[in-house]
N, CA, C and O atoms as a GROMACS GRO file, in nm:
protein
  648
    1MET      N    1  12.960   8.382  27.639
    1MET     CA    2  12.906   8.503  27.584
    1MET      C    3  12.783   8.548  27.664
    1MET      O    4  12.766   8.666  27.691
    2THR      N    5  12.700   8.453  27.702
    2THR     CA    6  12.580   8.487  27.778
    2THR      C    7  12.616   8.553  27.910
    2THR      O    8  12.554   8.652  27.950
    3LYS      N    9  12.718   8.498  27.977
    3LYS     CA   10  12.762   8.555  28.104
    3LYS      C   11  12.811   8.698  28.086
    3LYS      O   12  12.776   8.786  28.164
    4THR      N   13  12.892   8.721  27.982
    4THR     CA   14  12.946   8.854  27.956
    4THR      C   15  12.834   8.952  27.924
    4THR      O   16  12.833   9.065  27.974
    5MET      N   17  12.741   8.910  27.840
    5MET     CA   18  12.630   8.998  27.804
    5MET      C   19  12.542   9.030  27.926
    5MET      O   20  12.496   9.142  27.942
    6THR      N   21  12.520   8.932  28.010
    6THR     CA   22  12.442   8.954  28.131
    6THR      C   23  12.514   9.051  28.224
    6THR      O   24  12.452   9.142  28.279
    7ASN      N   25  12.644   9.031  28.240
    7ASN     CA   26  12.722   9.122  28.325
    7ASN      C   27  12.723   9.264  28.270
    7ASN      O   28  12.734   9.359  28.347
    8SER      N   29  12.712   9.279  28.140
    8SER     CA   30  12.715   9.413  28.081
    8SER      C   31  12.593   9.495  28.121
    8SER      O   32  12.596   9.618  28.117
    9THR      N   33  12.485   9.428  28.161
    9THR     CA   34  12.366   9.501  28.204
    9THR      C   35  12.388   9.569  28.339
    9THR      O   36  12.308   9.655  28.378
   10LEU      N   37  12.494   9.532  28.410
   10LEU     CA   38  12.525   9.593  28.539
   10LEU      C   39  12.597   9.726  28.524
   10LEU      O   40  12.608   9.802  28.620
   11ILE      N   41  12.645   9.756  28.404
   11ILE     CA   42  12.717   9.880  28.379
   11ILE      C   43  12.617   9.994  28.366
   11ILE      O   44  12.520   9.984  28.290
   12PRO      N   45  12.640  10.103  28.439
   12PRO     CA   46  12.548  10.217  28.427
   12PRO      C   47  12.544  10.268  28.284
   12PRO      O   48  12.645  10.268  28.214
   13LYS      N   49  12.429  10.312  28.241
   13LYS     CA   50  12.412  10.360  28.105
   13LYS      C   51  12.370  10.507  28.108
   13LYS      O   52  12.314  10.556  28.206
   14PHE      N   53  12.399  10.575  27.999
   14PHE     CA   54  12.356  10.714  27.988
   14PHE      C   55  12.322  10.741  27.842
   14PHE      O   56  12.361  10.666  27.753
   15LEU      N   57  12.251  10.847  27.819
   15LEU     CA   58  12.214  10.887  27.685
   15LEU      C   59  12.272  11.025  27.659
   15LEU      O   60  12.255  11.116  27.740
   16PHE      N   61  12.338  11.039  27.548
   16PHE     CA   62  12.392  11.168  27.507
   16PHE      C   63  12.327  11.205  27.376
   16PHE      O   64  12.323  11.124  27.283
   17THR      N   65  12.275  11.325  27.366
   17THR     CA   66  12.220  11.372  27.239
   17THR      C   67  12.275  11.512  27.213
   17THR      O   68  12.308  11.587  27.305
   18ASP      N   69  12.282  11.543  27.088
   18ASP     CA   70  12.325  11.675  27.046
   18ASP      C   71  12.276  11.695  26.904
   18ASP      O   72  12.238  11.599  26.837
   19GLU      N   73  12.275  11.817  26.860
   19GLU     CA   74  12.233  11.847  26.724
   19GLU      C   75  12.343  11.922  26.653
   19GLU      O   76  12.411  12.007  26.711
   20PHE      N   77  12.361  11.889  26.526
   20PHE     CA   78  12.462  11.954  26.444
   20PHE      C   79  12.402  11.988  26.310
   20PHE      O   80  12.318  11.915  26.257
   21ASN      N   81  12.445  12.097  26.255
   21ASN     CA   82  12.403  12.134  26.122
   21ASN      C   83  12.497  12.067  26.022
   21ASN      O   84  12.614  12.104  26.013
   22VAL      N   85  12.448  11.970  25.951
   22VAL     CA   86  12.530  11.897  25.854
   22VAL      C   87  12.484  11.927  25.711
   22VAL      O   88  12.501  11.845  25.621
   23ASP      N   89  12.426  12.044  25.692
   23ASP     CA   90  12.378  12.081  25.559
   23ASP      C   91  12.490  12.077  25.456
   23ASP      O   92  12.467  12.034  25.342
   24LYS      N   93  12.612  12.121  25.492
   24LYS     CA   94  12.724  12.119  25.398
   24LYS      C   95  12.756  11.976  25.355
   24LYS      O   96  12.783  11.950  25.237
   25LEU      N   97  12.755  11.885  25.450
   25LEU     CA   98  12.783  11.745  25.420
   25LEU      C   99  12.676  11.687  25.329
   25LEU      O  100  12.707  11.618  25.231
   26VAL      N  101  12.551  11.713  25.360
   26VAL     CA  102  12.440  11.662  25.278
   26VAL      C  103  12.451  11.717  25.135
   26VAL      O  104  12.431  11.643  25.039
   27LYS      N  105  12.482  11.845  25.123
   27LYS     CA  106  12.495  11.907  24.990
   27LYS      C  107  12.614  11.848  24.915
   27LYS      O  108  12.603  11.816  24.797
   28MET      N  109  12.729  11.834  24.984
   28MET     CA  110  12.848  11.780  24.919
   28MET      C  111  12.823  11.638  24.868
   28MET      O  112  12.861  11.604  24.756
   29ARG      N  113  12.758  11.556  24.951
   29ARG     CA  114  12.728  11.418  24.911
   29ARG      C  115  12.634  11.416  24.791
   29ARG      O  116  12.654  11.340  24.697
   30SER      N  117  12.531  11.498  24.795
   30SER     CA  118  12.436  11.504  24.685
   30SER      C  119  12.503  11.548  24.555
   30SER      O  120  12.479  11.490  24.449
   31GLU      N  121  12.588  11.649  24.564
   31GLU     CA  122  12.660  11.697  24.445
   31GLU      C  123  12.751  11.588  24.389
   31GLU      O  124  12.757  11.569  24.268
   32ALA      N  125  12.821  11.518  24.477
   32ALA     CA  126  12.910  11.411  24.431
   32ALA      C  127  12.832  11.299  24.365
   32ALA      O  128  12.877  11.242  24.265
   33ASN      N  129  12.716  11.266  24.420
   33ASN     CA  130  12.635  11.159  24.362
   33ASN      C  131  12.570  11.199  24.230
   33ASN      O  132  12.527  11.113  24.154
   34ASN      N  133  12.564  11.329  24.202
   34ASN     CA  134  12.502  11.376  24.078
   34ASN      C  135  12.602  11.421  23.974
   34ASN      O  136  12.565  11.482  23.874
   35LEU      N  137  12.731  11.392  23.998
   35LEU     CA  138  12.832  11.428  23.899
   35LEU      C  139  12.809  11.349  23.770
   35LEU      O  140  12.772  11.232  23.775
   36PRO      N  141  12.830  11.412  23.654
   36PRO     CA  142  12.817  11.338  23.528
   36PRO      C  143  12.915  11.221  23.526
   36PRO      O  144  13.031  11.236  23.566
   37GLY      N  145  12.870  11.109  23.482
   37GLY     CA  146  12.955  10.992  23.474
   37GLY      C  147  12.968  10.916  23.605
   37GLY      O  148  13.045  10.821  23.614
   38ASN      N  149  12.894  10.956  23.706
   38ASN     CA  150  12.901  10.889  23.835
   38ASN      C  151  12.770  10.817  23.865
   38ASN      O  152  12.709  10.838  23.971
   39LYS      N  153  12.727  10.736  23.774
   39LYS     CA  154  12.600  10.664  23.792
   39LYS      C  155  12.617  10.534  23.870
   39LYS      O  156  12.522  10.487  23.933
   40LYS      N  157  12.737  10.476  23.867
   40LYS     CA  158  12.757  10.346  23.929
   40LYS      C  159  12.790  10.355  24.078
   40LYS      O  160  12.746  10.271  24.156
   41LEU      N  161  12.867  10.456  24.118
   41LEU     CA  162  12.913  10.466  24.255
   41LEU      C  163  12.832  10.570  24.330
   41LEU      O  164  12.840  10.689  24.300
   42LYS      N  165  12.754  10.526  24.426
   42LYS     CA  166  12.677  10.618  24.508
   42LYS      C  167  12.740  10.627  24.646
   42LYS      O  168  12.761  10.526  24.714
   43LEU      N  169  12.770  10.750  24.686
   43LEU     CA  170  12.831  10.773  24.815
   43LEU      C  171  12.730  10.762  24.927
   43LEU      O  172  12.620  10.816  24.918
   44THR      N  173  12.768  10.693  25.034
   44THR     CA  174  12.694  10.696  25.159
   44THR      C  175  12.765  10.798  25.248
   44THR      O  176  12.862  10.861  25.205
   45TYR      N  177  12.719  10.814  25.371
   45TYR     CA  178  12.788  10.904  25.463
   45TYR      C  179  12.911  10.838  25.526
   45TYR      O  180  13.001  10.908  25.572
   46THR      N  181  12.915  10.707  25.530
   46THR     CA  182  13.023  10.636  25.598
   46THR      C  183  13.162  10.675  25.549
   46THR      O  184  13.249  10.699  25.633
   47PRO      N  185  13.189  10.684  25.417
   47PRO     CA  186  13.326  10.721  25.377
   47PRO      C  187  13.366  10.862  25.423
   47PRO      O  188  13.485  10.889  25.443
   48PHE      N  189  13.270  10.951  25.438
   48PHE     CA  190  13.301  11.084  25.491
   48PHE      C  191  13.346  11.073  25.637
   48PHE      O  192  13.441  11.140  25.678
   49PHE      N  193  13.277  10.989  25.714
   49PHE     CA  194  13.315  10.969  25.854
   49PHE      C  195  13.452  10.905  25.863
   49PHE      O  196  13.534  10.944  25.946
   50ILE      N  197  13.476  10.806  25.778
   50ILE     CA  198  13.606  10.738  25.780
   50ILE      C  199  13.718  10.835  25.746
   50ILE      O  200  13.823  10.835  25.810
   51LYS      N  201  13.696  10.918  25.645
   51LYS     CA  202  13.798  11.017  25.607
   51LYS      C  203  13.818  11.118  25.719
   51LYS      O  204  13.931  11.160  25.745
   52ALA      N  205  13.711  11.159  25.786
   52ALA     CA  206  13.722  11.253  25.898
   52ALA      C  207  13.804  11.192  26.011
   52ALA      O  208  13.885  11.261  26.073
   53VAL      N  209  13.784  11.064  26.037
   53VAL     CA  210  13.864  10.996  26.140
   53VAL      C  211  14.011  10.998  26.100
   53VAL      O  212  14.096  11.027  26.184
   54SER      N  213  14.040  10.970  25.976
   54SER     CA  214  14.179  10.970  25.929
   54SER      C  215  14.241  11.109  25.943
   54SER      O  216  14.356  11.121  25.985
   55LEU      N  217  14.167  11.212  25.907
   55LEU     CA  218  14.219  11.348  25.921
   55LEU      C  219  14.246  11.382  26.068
   55LEU      O  220  14.344  11.449  26.099
   56ALA      N  221  14.159  11.335  26.157
   56ALA     CA  222  14.180  11.358  26.300
   56ALA      C  223  14.301  11.280  26.350
   56ALA      O  224  14.373  11.328  26.438
   57LEU      N  225  14.324  11.161  26.295
   57LEU     CA  226  14.441  11.083  26.336
   57LEU      C  227  14.571  11.153  26.297
   57LEU      O  228  14.674  11.132  26.361
   58ASN      N  229  14.567  11.237  26.192
   58ASN     CA  230  14.684  11.318  26.159
   58ASN      C  231  14.716  11.415  26.273
   58ASN      O  232  14.832  11.441  26.303
   59ASP      N  233  14.610  11.469  26.336
   59ASP     CA  234  14.629  11.564  26.446
   59ASP      C  235  14.657  11.495  26.579
   59ASP      O  236  14.723  11.552  26.666
   60PHE      N  237  14.607  11.372  26.595
   60PHE     CA  238  14.623  11.298  26.720
   60PHE      C  239  14.675  11.157  26.691
   60PHE      O  240  14.603  11.060  26.710
   61PRO      N  241  14.800  11.146  26.644
   61PRO     CA  242  14.852  11.016  26.599
   61PRO      C  243  14.859  10.910  26.708
   61PRO      O  244  14.861  10.791  26.676
   62ILE      N  245  14.864  10.950  26.833
   62ILE     CA  246  14.872  10.850  26.940
   62ILE      C  247  14.747  10.762  26.942
   62ILE      O  248  14.751  10.650  26.992
   63LEU      N  249  14.637  10.811  26.888
   63LEU     CA  250  14.515  10.731  26.882
   63LEU      C  251  14.526  10.618  26.780
   63LEU      O  252  14.446  10.525  26.781
   64ASN      N  253  14.625  10.626  26.693
   64ASN     CA  254  14.647  10.524  26.591
   64ASN      C  255  14.769  10.440  26.631
   64ASN      O  256  14.861  10.420  26.552
   65SER      N  257  14.767  10.392  26.754
   65SER     CA  258  14.881  10.318  26.804
   65SER      C  259  14.838  10.183  26.860
   65SER      O  260  14.722  10.160  26.892
   66ILE      N  261  14.937  10.096  26.871
   66ILE     CA  262  14.913   9.968  26.939
   66ILE      C  263  14.996   9.969  27.067
   66ILE      O  264  15.103  10.030  27.073
   67VAL      N  265  14.945   9.902  27.165
   67VAL     CA  266  15.007   9.904  27.297
   67VAL      C  267  15.069   9.768  27.326
   67VAL      O  268  15.010   9.664  27.301
   68ASN      N  269  15.190   9.772  27.380
   68ASN     CA  270  15.252   9.650  27.430
   68ASN      C  271  15.184   9.621  27.564
   68ASN      O  272  15.193   9.702  27.656
   69PRO      N  273  15.116   9.507  27.575
   69PRO     CA  274  15.039   9.480  27.697
   69PRO      C  275  15.127   9.454  27.821
   69PRO      O  276  15.076   9.446  27.932
   70LYS      N  277  15.257   9.440  27.800
   70LYS     CA  278  15.346   9.419  27.914
   70LYS      C  279  15.351   9.546  27.998
   70LYS      O  280  15.376   9.655  27.945
   71THR      N  281  15.329   9.532  28.126
   71THR     CA  282  15.328   9.647  28.214
   71THR      C  283  15.454   9.650  28.300
   71THR      O  284  15.521   9.549  28.318
   72GLY      N  285  15.483   9.766  28.351
   72GLY     CA  286  15.595   9.781  28.443
   72GLY      C  287  15.557   9.727  28.580
   72GLY      O  288  15.445   9.680  28.602
   73GLU      N  289  15.651   9.732  28.671
   73GLU     CA  290  15.626   9.682  28.807
   73GLU      C  291  15.513   9.756  28.874
   73GLU      O  292  15.446   9.702  28.962
   74ASP      N  293  15.491   9.881  28.833
   74ASP     CA  294  15.384   9.960  28.893
   74ASP      C  295  15.249   9.936  28.826
   74ASP      O  296  15.149   9.996  28.867
   75GLY      N  297  15.245   9.848  28.724
   75GLY     CA  298  15.118   9.816  28.658
   75GLY      C  299  15.083   9.906  28.541
   75GLY      O  300  14.979   9.887  28.478
   76TYR      N  301  15.168  10.003  28.510
   76TYR     CA  302  15.140  10.093  28.399
   76TYR      C  303  15.202  10.041  28.269
   76TYR      O  304  15.303   9.970  28.270
   77ILE      N  305  15.140  10.076  28.158
   77ILE     CA  306  15.192  10.043  28.026
   77ILE      C  307  15.288  10.154  27.985
   77ILE      O  308  15.255  10.272  27.996
   78TYR      N  309  15.405  10.116  27.938
   78TYR     CA  310  15.506  10.214  27.903
   78TYR      C  311  15.547  10.211  27.756
   78TYR      O  312  15.628  10.293  27.713
   79GLU      N  313  15.493  10.119  27.679
   79GLU     CA  314  15.539  10.108  27.541
   79GLU      C  315  15.420  10.101  27.446
   79GLU      O  316  15.328  10.022  27.465
   80TYR      N  317  15.426  10.183  27.346
   80TYR     CA  318  15.328  10.178  27.239
   80TYR      C  319  15.396  10.217  27.109
   80TYR      O  320  15.501  10.281  27.108
   81ILE      N  321  15.333  10.176  27.000
   81ILE     CA  322  15.388  10.204  26.868
   81ILE      C  323  15.282  10.280  26.788
   81ILE      O  324  15.171  10.229  26.767
   82ILE      N  325  15.315  10.400  26.745
   82ILE     CA  326  15.224  10.477  26.662
   82ILE      C  327  15.236  10.424  26.519
   82ILE      O  328  15.345  10.418  26.463
   83LYS      N  329  15.123  10.385  26.462
   83LYS     CA  330  15.120  10.329  26.327
   83LYS      C  331  15.112  10.442  26.224
   83LYS      O  332  15.035  10.537  26.240
   84LYS      N  333  15.191  10.429  26.121
   84LYS     CA  334  15.196  10.530  26.015
   84LYS      C  335  15.068  10.530  25.931
   84LYS      O  336  15.012  10.636  25.903
   85ASN      N  337  15.023  10.412  25.892
   85ASN     CA  338  14.906  10.402  25.805
   85ASN      C  339  14.777  10.397  25.886
   85ASN      O  340  14.772  10.343  25.996
   86HIS      N  341  14.674  10.456  25.827
   86HIS     CA  342  14.542  10.455  25.888
   86HIS      C  343  14.461  10.343  25.822
   86HIS      O  344  14.395  10.364  25.720
   87ASN      N  345  14.467  10.225  25.881
   87ASN     CA  346  14.391  10.110  25.831
   87ASN      C  347  14.264  10.102  25.914
   87ASN      O  348  14.262  10.042  26.022
   88ILE      N  349  14.158  10.161  25.862
   88ILE     CA  350  14.034  10.179  25.939
   88ILE      C  351  13.944  10.057  25.924
   88ILE      O  352  13.904  10.021  25.814
   89SER      N  353  13.912   9.996  26.038
   89SER     CA  354  13.824   9.878  26.041
   89SER      C  355  13.679   9.923  26.050
   89SER      O  356  13.646  10.018  26.122
   90VAL      N  357  13.593   9.854  25.975
   90VAL     CA  358  13.451   9.886  25.971
   90VAL      C  359  13.372   9.756  25.980
   90VAL      O  360  13.399   9.661  25.906
   91ALA      N  361  13.276   9.752  26.069
   91ALA     CA  362  13.193   9.632  26.083
   91ALA      C  363  13.097   9.622  25.964
   91ALA      O  364  13.035   9.720  25.924
   92ILE      N  365  13.086   9.501  25.909
   92ILE     CA  366  12.995   9.474  25.798
   92ILE      C  367  12.903   9.360  25.841
   92ILE      O  368  12.949   9.253  25.879
   93ASP      N  369  12.775   9.385  25.835
   93ASP     CA  370  12.677   9.285  25.874
   93ASP      C  371  12.652   9.191  25.757
   93ASP      O  372  12.610   9.234  25.649
   94CYS      N  373  12.678   9.064  25.779
   94CYS     CA  374  12.656   8.960  25.678
   94CYS      C  375  12.541   8.872  25.725
   94CYS      O  376  12.504   8.876  25.842
   95PRO      N  377  12.484   8.792  25.636
   95PRO     CA  378  12.370   8.709  25.675
   95PRO      C  379  12.396   8.619  25.796
   95PRO      O  380  12.306   8.597  25.876
   96ASP      N  381  12.518   8.567  25.811
   96ASP     CA  382  12.542   8.474  25.921
   96ASP      C  383  12.645   8.524  26.022
   96ASP      O  384  12.684   8.449  26.111
   97SER      N  385  12.691   8.650  26.009
   97SER     CA  386  12.789   8.701  26.104
   97SER      C  387  12.808   8.851  26.089
   97SER      O  388  12.759   8.914  25.996
   98LEU      N  389  12.881   8.904  26.183
   98LEU     CA  390  12.929   9.042  26.175
   98LEU      C  391  13.080   9.031  26.158
   98LEU      O  392  13.147   8.967  26.238
   99ILE      N  393  13.133   9.093  26.054
   99ILE     CA  394  13.275   9.080  26.022
   99ILE      C  395  13.336   9.219  26.016
   99ILE      O  396  13.267   9.315  25.981
  100VAL      N  397  13.464   9.231  26.051
  100VAL     CA  398  13.527   9.362  26.062
  100VAL      C  399  13.656   9.369  25.979
  100VAL      O  400  13.765   9.358  26.033
  101PRO      N  401  13.642   9.386  25.848
  101PRO     CA  402  13.761   9.406  25.764
  101PRO      C  403  13.808   9.551  25.776
  101PRO      O  404  13.743   9.633  25.841
  102ASN      N  405  13.920   9.582  25.713
  102ASN     CA  406  13.967   9.720  25.720
  102ASN      C  407  14.008   9.773  25.584
  102ASN      O  408  14.051   9.699  25.495
  103ILE      N  409  13.994   9.903  25.573
  103ILE     CA  410  14.035   9.976  25.452
  103ILE      C  411  14.177  10.024  25.478
  103ILE      O  412  14.203  10.096  25.574
  104LYS      N  413  14.266   9.983  25.392
  104LYS     CA  414  14.408  10.014  25.410
  104LYS      C  415  14.442  10.156  25.361
  104LYS      O  416  14.385  10.205  25.264
  105ASN      N  417  14.534  10.220  25.431
  105ASN     CA  418  14.593  10.348  25.391
  105ASN      C  419  14.489  10.457  25.363
  105ASN      O  420  14.497  10.526  25.261
  106VAL      N  421  14.394  10.471  25.451
  106VAL     CA  422  14.288  10.570  25.431
  106VAL      C  423  14.346  10.711  25.417
  106VAL      O  424  14.289  10.794  25.346
  107GLN      N  425  14.457  10.738  25.483
  107GLN     CA  426  14.517  10.872  25.478
  107GLN      C  427  14.554  10.913  25.336
  107GLN      O  428  14.570  11.032  25.308
  108GLU      N  429  14.568  10.817  25.246
  108GLU     CA  430  14.606  10.847  25.107
  108GLU      C  431  14.488  10.844  25.010
  108GLU      O  432  14.506  10.866  24.891
  109LYS      N  433  14.368  10.819  25.061
  109LYS     CA  434  14.253  10.797  24.971
  109LYS      C  435  14.152  10.909  24.977
  109LYS      O  436  14.137  10.979  25.077
  110SER      N  437  14.083  10.923  24.864
  110SER     CA  438  13.972  11.018  24.858
  110SER      C  439  13.847  10.950  24.915
  110SER      O  440  13.844  10.829  24.937
  111VAL      N  441  13.746  11.030  24.939
  111VAL     CA  442  13.618  10.978  24.987
  111VAL      C  443  13.561  10.879  24.884
  111VAL      O  444  13.504  10.776  24.922
  112MET      N  445  13.575  10.910  24.756
  112MET     CA  446  13.524  10.820  24.652
  112MET      C  447  13.596  10.686  24.656
  112MET      O  448  13.533  10.581  24.643
  113GLN      N  449  13.728  10.688  24.673
  113GLN     CA  450  13.804  10.562  24.679
  113GLN      C  451  13.766  10.483  24.804
  113GLN      O  452  13.757  10.360  24.799
  114ILE      N  453  13.744  10.551  24.914
  114ILE     CA  454  13.701  10.482  25.036
  114ILE      C  455  13.568  10.414  25.012
  114ILE      O  456  13.547  10.300  25.056
  115GLN      N  457  13.475  10.481  24.942
  115GLN     CA  458  13.345  10.419  24.912
  115GLN      C  459  13.364  10.296  24.824
  115GLN      O  460  13.299  10.193  24.846
  116LYS      N  461  13.452  10.305  24.724
  116LYS     CA  462  13.480  10.188  24.639
  116LYS      C  463  13.534  10.072  24.722
  116LYS      O  464  13.493   9.958  24.704
  117ASP      N  465  13.626  10.103  24.813
  117ASP     CA  466  13.683   9.998  24.898
  117ASP      C  467  13.576   9.938  24.990
  117ASP      O  468  13.573   9.817  25.011
  118LEU      N  469  13.489  10.022  25.044
  118LEU     CA  470  13.379   9.972  25.127
  118LEU      C  471  13.289   9.878  25.048
  118LEU      O  472  13.252   9.770  25.096
  119ASN      N  473  13.255   9.919  24.927
  119ASN     CA  474  13.170   9.835  24.842
  119ASN      C  475  13.236   9.701  24.812
  119ASN      O  476  13.172   9.596  24.816
  120MET      N  477  13.365   9.706  24.782
  120MET     CA  478  13.439   9.584  24.752
  120MET      C  479  13.444   9.491  24.873
  120MET      O  480  13.423   9.371  24.862
  121LEU      N  481  13.472   9.549  24.990
  121LEU     CA  482  13.476   9.467  25.111
  121LEU      C  483  13.340   9.408  25.143
  121LEU      O  484  13.330   9.293  25.187
  122ARG      N  485  13.234   9.486  25.122
  122ARG     CA  486  13.098   9.436  25.147
  122ARG      C  487  13.065   9.320  25.053
  122ARG      O  488  13.010   9.219  25.095
  123GLU      N  489  13.100   9.336  24.926
  123GLU     CA  490  13.076   9.228  24.829
  123GLU      C  491  13.154   9.103  24.865
  123GLU      O  492  13.102   8.992  24.860
  124LYS      N  493  13.281   9.121  24.902
  124LYS     CA  494  13.363   9.006  24.941
  124LYS      C  495  13.308   8.939  25.068
  124LYS      O  496  13.308   8.817  25.079
  125ALA      N  497  13.262   9.021  25.162
  125ALA     CA  498  13.206   8.964  25.286
  125ALA      C  499  13.080   8.886  25.258
  125ALA      O  500  13.062   8.776  25.312
  126GLU      N  501  12.991   8.939  25.176
  126GLU     CA  502  12.865   8.872  25.145
  126GLU      C  503  12.885   8.743  25.069
  126GLU      O  504  12.807   8.649  25.082
  127SER      N  505  12.991   8.737  24.988
  127SER     CA  506  13.019   8.615  24.913
  127SER      C  507  13.124   8.527  24.982
  127SER      O  508  13.172   8.430  24.924
  128LYS      N  509  13.157   8.562  25.105
  128LYS     CA  510  13.253   8.486  25.187
  128LYS      C  511  13.389   8.470  25.119
  128LYS      O  512  13.449   8.363  25.121
  129ARG      N  513  13.435   8.580  25.058
  129ARG     CA  514  13.565   8.578  24.990
  129ARG      C  515  13.667   8.669  25.055
  129ARG      O  516  13.771   8.698  24.995
  130LEU      N  517  13.641   8.715  25.179
  130LEU     CA  518  13.739   8.799  25.246
  130LEU      C  519  13.864   8.718  25.276
  130LEU      O  520  13.858   8.599  25.307
  131THR      N  521  13.977   8.784  25.264
  131THR     CA  522  14.105   8.717  25.291
  131THR      C  523  14.158   8.763  25.427
  131THR      O  524  14.106   8.857  25.487
  132SER      N  525  14.262   8.698  25.473
  132SER     CA  526  14.324   8.740  25.599
  132SER      C  527  14.381   8.881  25.584
  132SER      O  528  14.385   8.956  25.681
  133GLU      N  529  14.424   8.918  25.464
  133GLU     CA  530  14.473   9.053  25.438
  133GLU      C  531  14.363   9.157  25.462
  133GLU      O  532  14.389   9.266  25.512
  134ASP      N  533  14.240   9.122  25.426
  134ASP     CA  534  14.126   9.213  25.446
  134ASP      C  535  14.096   9.231  25.595
  134ASP      O  536  14.049   9.336  25.637
  135LEU      N  537  14.123   9.127  25.673
  135LEU     CA  538  14.083   9.127  25.814
  135LEU      C  539  14.194   9.169  25.910
  135LEU      O  540  14.165   9.214  26.021
  136ASN      N  541  14.318   9.155  25.869
  136ASN     CA  542  14.430   9.185  25.958
  136ASN      C  543  14.489   9.323  25.931
  136ASN      O  544  14.476   9.378  25.821
  137GLY      N  545  14.553   9.378  26.032
  137GLY     CA  546  14.626   9.503  26.016
  137GLY      C  547  14.547   9.628  26.045
  137GLY      O  548  14.597   9.738  26.023
  138GLY      N  549  14.426   9.614  26.096
  138GLY     CA  550  14.350   9.733  26.131
  138GLY      C  551  14.418   9.811  26.242
  138GLY      O  552  14.474   9.751  26.334
  139THR      N  553  14.415   9.944  26.233
  139THR     CA  554  14.479  10.027  26.335
  139THR      C  555  14.379  10.112  26.411
  139THR      O  556  14.411  10.164  26.518
  140PHE      N  557  14.257  10.127  26.359
  140PHE     CA  558  14.155  10.208  26.425
  140PHE      C  559  14.021  10.157  26.375
  140PHE      O  560  14.008  10.120  26.259
  141SER      N  561  13.921  10.155  26.461
  141SER     CA  562  13.789  10.105  26.422
  141SER      C  563  13.684  10.213  26.435
  141SER      O  564  13.688  10.296  26.527
  142VAL      N  565  13.591  10.211  26.343
  142VAL     CA  566  13.471  10.295  26.356
  142VAL      C  567  13.351  10.203  26.354
  142VAL      O  568  13.352  10.096  26.294
  143SER      N  569  13.248  10.247  26.421
  143SER     CA  570  13.124  10.171  26.425
  143SER      C  571  13.013  10.263  26.379
  143SER      O  572  13.007  10.378  26.420
  144ASN      N  573  12.928  10.214  26.296
  144ASN     CA  574  12.821  10.296  26.242
  144ASN      C  575  12.706  10.305  26.342
  144ASN      O  576  12.605  10.235  26.332
  145ILE      N  577  12.725  10.392  26.439
  145ILE     CA  578  12.619  10.420  26.535
  145ILE      C  579  12.575  10.564  26.519
  145ILE      O  580  12.543  10.633  26.616
  146GLY      N  581  12.576  10.607  26.396
  146GLY     CA  582  12.533  10.742  26.366
  146GLY      C  583  12.642  10.842  26.396
  146GLY      O  584  12.761  10.811  26.382
  147ILE      N  585  12.604  10.960  26.436
  147ILE     CA  586  12.698  11.069  26.456
  147ILE      C  587  12.790  11.045  26.574
  147ILE      O  588  12.891  11.114  26.587
  148TYR      N  589  12.758  10.949  26.659
  148TYR     CA  590  12.839  10.927  26.779
  148TYR      C  591  12.976  10.871  26.749
  148TYR      O  592  13.060  10.866  26.839
  149ILE      N  593  13.003  10.828  26.626
  149ILE     CA  594  13.138  10.781  26.596
  149ILE      C  595  13.235  10.898  26.591
  149ILE      O  596  13.356  10.878  26.587
  150LEU      N  597  13.182  11.017  26.591
  150LEU     CA  598  13.268  11.134  26.579
  150LEU      C  599  13.275  11.210  26.710
  150LEU      O  600  13.172  11.235  26.773
  151SER      N  601  13.391  11.246  26.751
  151SER     CA  602  13.404  11.338  26.862
  151SER      C  603  13.378  11.478  26.806
  151SER      O  604  13.362  11.495  26.686
  152PHE      N  605  13.373  11.575  26.894
  152PHE     CA  606  13.351  11.711  26.845
  152PHE      C  607  13.464  11.755  26.753
  152PHE      O  608  13.440  11.827  26.656
  153GLN      N  609  13.587  11.712  26.782
  153GLN     CA  610  13.700  11.745  26.694
  153GLN      C  611  13.678  11.686  26.556
  153GLN      O  612  13.698  11.753  26.455
  154LEU      N  613  13.637  11.558  26.552
  154LEU     CA  614  13.614  11.494  26.423
  154LEU      C  615  13.500  11.562  26.348
  154LEU      O  616  13.507  11.582  26.227
  155LEU      N  617  13.396  11.598  26.421
  155LEU     CA  618  13.282  11.663  26.357
  155LEU      C  619  13.325  11.796  26.297
  155LEU      O  620  13.284  11.830  26.186
  156ASN      N  621  13.408  11.871  26.368
  156ASN     CA  622  13.457  11.997  26.316
  156ASN      C  623  13.534  11.976  26.187
  156ASN      O  624  13.515  12.052  26.091
  157ILE      N  625  13.620  11.874  26.183
  157ILE     CA  626  13.694  11.843  26.061
  157ILE      C  627  13.599  11.806  25.949
  157ILE      O  628  13.615  11.851  25.835
  158LEU      N  629  13.500  11.724  25.979
  158LEU     CA  630  13.405  11.679  25.879
  158LEU      C  631  13.325  11.795  25.821
  158LEU      O  632  13.306  11.803  25.700
  159LEU      N  633  13.278  11.884  25.907
  159LEU     CA  634  13.196  11.995  25.860
  159LEU      C  635  13.276  12.096  25.778
  159LEU      O  636  13.220  12.170  25.697
  160ASN      N  637  13.407  12.099  25.799
  160ASN     CA  638  13.492  12.189  25.722
  160ASN      C  639  13.569  12.116  25.612
  160ASN      O  640  13.661  12.171  25.553
  161PHE      N  641  13.531  11.992  25.586
  161PHE     CA  642  13.598  11.906  25.488
  161PHE      C  643  13.588  11.967  25.350
  161PHE      O  644  13.480  12.010  25.309
  162LYS      N  645  13.697  11.971  25.278
  162LYS     CA  646  13.697  12.028  25.142
  162LYS      C  647  13.737  11.924  25.043
  162LYS      O  648  13.743  11.952  24.923
   0.00000   0.00000   0.00000
């Protein structure tokens, strides 16, 4: 690991910044968190990003595929399988590790259900009760590095999310 991390410092780095008006998202989240009877479940921004990724995968399904690593004689990959379900993997920081379980069938879930699943996975991770089912079968990963998890296409979907 030390060798790999040291070698990674040789890769050129760049900084990308941009600004977006996310007032609609902030308002939508605030309204959802203030709904009567919604005192227990508080929405973070993460489930909105996860749902936006799933909506984008509907438009670009090839991004939700697995690749057969076997290459042709010319060195190119010729076989991949587009996965029907959007099983979105999310890194969860635990006291002694970073673990990456996934939320199954995101394409069928609301933002509120995604938040519930995130909370459940976080609780299971913190109590070391994650199962192989929680960890296997991911088809796409997001990382919480702020707005950079979204491409401009994803951001457009998110800002127009209804």
